[in-house]
PyMOL commands that place a pseudoatom at each C-alpha (Angstrom):
pseudoatom trace, name=CA, resn=MET, resi=1, chain=A, elem=C, hetatm=0, pos=[-0.010, -0.011, 0.009]
pseudoatom trace, name=CA, resn=GLY, resi=2, chain=A, elem=C, hetatm=0, pos=[2.919, 2.285, 0.245]
pseudoatom trace, name=CA, resn=GLY, resi=3, chain=A, elem=C, hetatm=0, pos=[3.296, 2.803, -3.567]
pseudoatom trace, name=CA, resn=GLY, resi=4, chain=A, elem=C, hetatm=0, pos=[1.194, 5.969, -3.711]
pseudoatom trace, name=CA, resn=ILE, resi=5, chain=A, elem=C, hetatm=0, pos=[0.626, 7.138, -7.292]
pseudoatom trace, name=CA, resn=SER, resi=6, chain=A, elem=C, hetatm=0, pos=[1.727, 3.843, -8.849]
pseudoatom trace, name=CA, resn=GLU, resi=7, chain=A, elem=C, hetatm=0, pos=[-1.208, 2.121, -7.138]
pseudoatom trace, name=CA, resn=LEU, resi=8, chain=A, elem=C, hetatm=0, pos=[-3.604, 4.618, -8.723]
pseudoatom trace, name=CA, resn=ARG, resi=9, chain=A, elem=C, hetatm=0, pos=[-2.274, 4.111, -12.244]
pseudoatom trace, name=CA, resn=PRO, resi=10, chain=A, elem=C, hetatm=0, pos=[-4.477, 1.035, -13.094]
pseudoatom trace, name=CA, resn=ILE, resi=11, chain=A, elem=C, hetatm=0, pos=[-7.552, 2.867, -11.777]
pseudoatom trace, name=CA, resn=TYR, resi=12, chain=A, elem=C, hetatm=0, pos=[-6.666, 5.935, -13.875]
pseudoatom trace, name=CA, resn=GLN, resi=13, chain=A, elem=C, hetatm=0, pos=[-6.111, 3.774, -16.972]
pseudoatom trace, name=CA, resn=GLY, resi=14, chain=A, elem=C, hetatm=0, pos=[-9.409, 2.001, -16.361]
pseudoatom trace, name=CA, resn=CYS, resi=15, chain=A, elem=C, hetatm=0, pos=[-11.269, 5.269, -15.969]
pseudoatom trace, name=CA, resn=ARG, resi=16, chain=A, elem=C, hetatm=0, pos=[-9.606, 6.642, -19.099]
pseudoatom trace, name=CA, resn=ALA, resi=17, chain=A, elem=C, hetatm=0, pos=[-10.547, 3.539, -21.101]
pseudoatom trace, name=CA, resn=LEU, resi=18, chain=A, elem=C, hetatm=0, pos=[-14.125, 3.737, -19.821]
pseudoatom trace, name=CA, resn=THR, resi=19, chain=A, elem=C, hetatm=0, pos=[-14.370, 7.439, -20.703]
pseudoatom trace, name=CA, resn=LEU, resi=20, chain=A, elem=C, hetatm=0, pos=[-13.078, 6.802, -24.218]
pseudoatom trace, name=CA, resn=ALA, resi=21, chain=A, elem=C, hetatm=0, pos=[-15.496, 3.885, -24.645]
pseudoatom trace, name=CA, resn=LEU, resi=22, chain=A, elem=C, hetatm=0, pos=[-18.429, 6.034, -23.496]
pseudoatom trace, name=CA, resn=ALA, resi=23, chain=A, elem=C, hetatm=0, pos=[-17.370, 8.840, -25.831]
pseudoatom trace, name=CA, resn=ARG, resi=24, chain=A, elem=C, hetatm=0, pos=[-17.162, 6.393, -28.739]
pseudoatom trace, name=CA, resn=LEU, resi=25, chain=A, elem=C, hetatm=0, pos=[-20.542, 4.912, -27.825]
pseudoatom trace, name=CA, resn=SER, resi=26, chain=A, elem=C, hetatm=0, pos=[-22.168, 8.327, -27.685]
pseudoatom trace, name=CA, resn=CYS, resi=27, chain=A, elem=C, hetatm=0, pos=[-20.754, 9.081, -31.156]
pseudoatom trace, name=CA, resn=TYR, resi=28, chain=A, elem=C, hetatm=0, pos=[-22.225, 5.836, -32.481]
pseudoatom trace, name=CA, resn=ILE, resi=29, chain=A, elem=C, hetatm=0, pos=[-25.587, 6.618, -30.910]
pseudoatom trace, name=CA, resn=TYR, resi=30, chain=A, elem=C, hetatm=0, pos=[-25.567, 10.143, -32.389]
pseudoatom trace, name=CA, resn=TYR, resi=31, chain=A, elem=C, hetatm=0, pos=[-24.530, 8.819, -35.819]
pseudoatom trace, name=CA, resn=GLY, resi=32, chain=A, elem=C, hetatm=0, pos=[-27.329, 6.247, -35.669]
pseudoatom trace, name=CA, resn=TYR, resi=33, chain=A, elem=C, hetatm=0, pos=[-29.791, 8.949, -34.716]
pseudoatom trace, name=CA, resn=VAL, resi=34, chain=A, elem=C, hetatm=0, pos=[-28.677, 11.147, -37.642]
pseudoatom trace, name=CA, resn=VAL, resi=35, chain=A, elem=C, hetatm=0, pos=[-28.910, 8.249, -40.095]
pseudoatom trace, name=CA, resn=TYR, resi=36, chain=A, elem=C, hetatm=0, pos=[-32.404, 7.262, -38.944]
pseudoatom trace, name=CA, resn=TYR, resi=37, chain=A, elem=C, hetatm=0, pos=[-33.574, 10.884, -38.796]
pseudoatom trace, name=CA, resn=ARG, resi=38, chain=A, elem=C, hetatm=0, pos=[-32.451, 11.410, -42.403]
pseudoatom trace, name=CA, resn=LYS, resi=39, chain=A, elem=C, hetatm=0, pos=[-34.215, 8.197, -43.406]
pseudoatom trace, name=CA, resn=ILE, resi=40, chain=A, elem=C, hetatm=0, pos=[-37.448, 9.447, -41.772]
pseudoatom trace, name=CA, resn=ILE, resi=41, chain=A, elem=C, hetatm=0, pos=[-37.194, 12.760, -43.629]
pseudoatom trace, name=CA, resn=GLU, resi=42, chain=A, elem=C, hetatm=0, pos=[-36.570, 10.865, -46.896]
pseudoatom trace, name=CA, resn=LEU, resi=43, chain=A, elem=C, hetatm=0, pos=[-39.614, 8.650, -46.315]
pseudoatom trace, name=CA, resn=GLU, resi=44, chain=A, elem=C, hetatm=0, pos=[-41.769, 11.667, -45.479]
pseudoatom trace, name=CA, resn=GLU, resi=45, chain=A, elem=C, hetatm=0, pos=[-40.756, 13.295, -48.781]
pseudoatom trace, name=CA, resn=GLU, resi=46, chain=A, elem=C, hetatm=0, pos=[-41.572, 10.071, -50.666]
pseudoatom trace, name=CA, resn=LEU, resi=47, chain=A, elem=C, hetatm=0, pos=[-44.937, 9.950, -48.929]
pseudoatom trace, name=CA, resn=LYS, resi=48, chain=A, elem=C, hetatm=0, pos=[-45.695, 13.499, -50.075]
pseudoatom trace, name=CA, resn=VAL, resi=49, chain=A, elem=C, hetatm=0, pos=[-44.817, 12.524, -53.662]
pseudoatom trace, name=CA, resn=VAL, resi=50, chain=A, elem=C, hetatm=0, pos=[-47.065, 9.433, -53.509]
pseudoatom trace, name=CA, resn=SER, resi=51, chain=A, elem=C, hetatm=0, pos=[-49.861, 11.525, -52.000]
pseudoatom trace, name=CA, resn=ASN, resi=52, chain=A, elem=C, hetatm=0, pos=[-49.600, 14.100, -54.777]
pseudoatom trace, name=CA, resn=ASN, resi=53, chain=A, elem=C, hetatm=0, pos=[-49.548, 11.344, -57.407]
pseudoatom trace, name=CA, resn=MET, resi=54, chain=A, elem=C, hetatm=0, pos=[-52.690, 9.821, -55.914]
pseudoatom trace, name=CA, resn=LYS, resi=55, chain=A, elem=C, hetatm=0, pos=[-54.429, 13.187, -55.977]
pseudoatom trace, name=CA, resn=SER, resi=56, chain=A, elem=C, hetatm=0, pos=[-53.442, 13.630, -59.606]
pseudoatom trace, name=CA, resn=LEU, resi=57, chain=A, elem=C, hetatm=0, pos=[-54.775, 10.166, -60.438]
pseudoatom trace, name=CA, resn=GLU, resi=58, chain=A, elem=C, hetatm=0, pos=[-58.050, 10.902, -58.681]
pseudoatom trace, name=CA, resn=ILE, resi=59, chain=A, elem=C, hetatm=0, pos=[-58.435, 14.114, -60.658]
pseudoatom trace, name=CA, resn=ALA, resi=60, chain=A, elem=C, hetatm=0, pos=[-57.608, 12.290, -63.920]
pseudoatom trace, name=CA, resn=GLU, resi=61, chain=A, elem=C, hetatm=0, pos=[-60.115, 9.591, -63.043]
pseudoatom trace, name=CA, resn=GLN, resi=62, chain=A, elem=C, hetatm=0, pos=[-62.818, 12.197, -62.521]
pseudoatom trace, name=CA, resn=GLU, resi=63, chain=A, elem=C, hetatm=0, pos=[-61.969, 13.818, -65.840]
pseudoatom trace, name=CA, resn=VAL, resi=64, chain=A, elem=C, hetatm=0, pos=[-62.194, 10.472, -67.613]
pseudoatom trace, name=CA, resn=ARG, resi=65, chain=A, elem=C, hetatm=0, pos=[-65.596, 9.770, -66.051]
pseudoatom trace, name=CA, resn=VAL, resi=66, chain=A, elem=C, hetatm=0, pos=[-66.893, 13.187, -67.207]
pseudoatom trace, name=CA, resn=PHE, resi=67, chain=A, elem=C, hetatm=0, pos=[-65.494, 12.547, -70.682]
pseudoatom trace, name=CA, resn=ILE, resi=68, chain=A, elem=C, hetatm=0, pos=[-67.156, 9.123, -70.845]
pseudoatom trace, name=CA, resn=LEU, resi=69, chain=A, elem=C, hetatm=0, pos=[-70.489, 10.575, -69.724]
pseudoatom trace, name=CA, resn=PHE, resi=70, chain=A, elem=C, hetatm=0, pos=[-70.386, 13.338, -72.356]
pseudoatom trace, name=CA, resn=TYR, resi=71, chain=A, elem=C, hetatm=0, pos=[-69.238, 10.822, -74.996]
pseudoatom trace, name=CA, resn=PHE, resi=72, chain=A, elem=C, hetatm=0, pos=[-72.098, 8.450, -74.292]
pseudoatom trace, name=CA, resn=ALA, resi=73, chain=A, elem=C, hetatm=0, pos=[-74.537, 11.353, -74.130]
pseudoatom trace, name=CA, resn=SER, resi=74, chain=A, elem=C, hetatm=0, pos=[-73.392, 12.530, -77.555]
pseudoatom trace, name=CA, resn=VAL, resi=75, chain=A, elem=C, hetatm=0, pos=[-73.602, 8.945, -78.924]
pseudoatom trace, name=CA, resn=LEU, resi=76, chain=A, elem=C, hetatm=0, pos=[-77.153, 8.597, -77.597]
pseudoatom trace, name=CA, resn=LYS, resi=77, chain=A, elem=C, hetatm=0, pos=[-78.088, 11.970, -79.075]
pseudoatom trace, name=CA, resn=SER, resi=78, chain=A, elem=C, hetatm=0, pos=[-76.649, 10.917, -82.440]
pseudoatom trace, name=CA, resn=VAL, resi=79, chain=A, elem=C, hetatm=0, pos=[-78.534, 7.584, -82.328]
pseudoatom trace, name=CA, resn=LYS, resi=80, chain=A, elem=C, hetatm=0, pos=[-81.787, 9.429, -81.555]
pseudoatom trace, name=CA, resn=ASN, resi=81, chain=A, elem=C, hetatm=0, pos=[-81.177, 11.812, -84.434]
pseudoatom trace, name=CA, resn=ILE, resi=82, chain=A, elem=C, hetatm=0, pos=[-80.635, 8.875, -86.827]
pseudoatom trace, name=CA, resn=ARG, resi=83, chain=A, elem=C, hetatm=0, pos=[-83.963, 7.304, -85.926]
for i in range(1, 83): cmd.bond("trace and resi %d" % i, "trace and resi %d" % (i + 1))
show_as sticks, trace
zoom trace
């Protein structure tokens, strides 16, 4: 027990290794957070694009239905005029 500082050296080295390991771990956690956060943003942007595409398709579908109705109405009118 009379060694003084030399007895504390292993404790110091252990604490230093633990501190470095914790710092490294916090970097990994932060990096993982950043990666997943970016992925979430990317998926949200893709969802907006898909939503806009669906809206466009719904509008196009409505336009096609109106066109078909007018087309059949004009065909029926033409058939009535022939008779």
